[in-house]
C-alpha positions, 0 to 999 in steps of 0.5 A: 544263867550265862553272865552275858544274859544276866547283864542284858537282863540287868540293863533291860530293867534299868540297872545299867550302872554297876552296883559299886561304891560310886553307885552307892555314893551317887545314891546317897548324895542324891538322897542327902541333897533332898532330905535332911537326914541322920546317919541311920536314916541314910544307912537304912535308905541305902540298904533298902535300895541295894536289897531292892535292886539285888532282888530285881536283878539277881546281883550280889549285894555284898560289895555294895553293902560293905561300902555303905559305912565309908560312903556315910562317913564321907557324907558326914565329913562333907557336912551333907549328913549331920545328926545334931542338925537333923535332931535340932530341926526335928525338935523345933518342928515337933515343938511348933506342932505341939509335941511333948518332950516324951514324944520328941525323944521317942521320934528321935530315938527311932530315927537313930539319934544318939542319947547324948544329942537327944538329951542336949537338945531336949534339956535346952531352955526352959523345959516347963515353959516349952512343954506348956507352949507345946500343950497349948499348941496341941489344944488349939490344933485339936480344939481341946479345953478352952478351944472347944466351941461348945462349953457343954461339950467341953465339960462332958469330954474333959476325960477324952481331952485329958486322954489325948494329952496323955497319949501325946506324952504330956504330964497330967498337971500340964494337961489339966492346966490347959484343959481347965483354963478359962480362956485360950492363950492369946499369943504363943 
């Protein structure tokens, strides 16, 4: 294919800007401005975008892929990307949603958060109390244990309710305490 023909084809598909470090930086800043992200998430997003563009246009991805670490480093220095901030917000959101410590740790690991950050965030505060409150939130949201509307059904489905807690990563002791409670917890 003639080089002029390739550039025409590329522009015809909406790729008028050259795929260089500046293009990667604009893409990364736009993404970081919209979403709180970890370094690993931004890296993955940029790599997907580069590969998608190269597949559509036939361009060589090597220059763009080589510039990704430097772009991410500049985003971190500027404060646009911060793994600790991302992990803290994710942890808080997941606790409010009734997620267990195990579930949160797994999600943070999948998002590329280092072990030291995960350990620091998950060991802050009273673990037993936080885990218990998360279990109560799950029970309320899923209508488990004392939140079950039908008392006969509650007893019949006790094992199913315990299984839900187990799949969410809660200890059996906490799950049984919540499931077997006489009345729902009033405030949390």
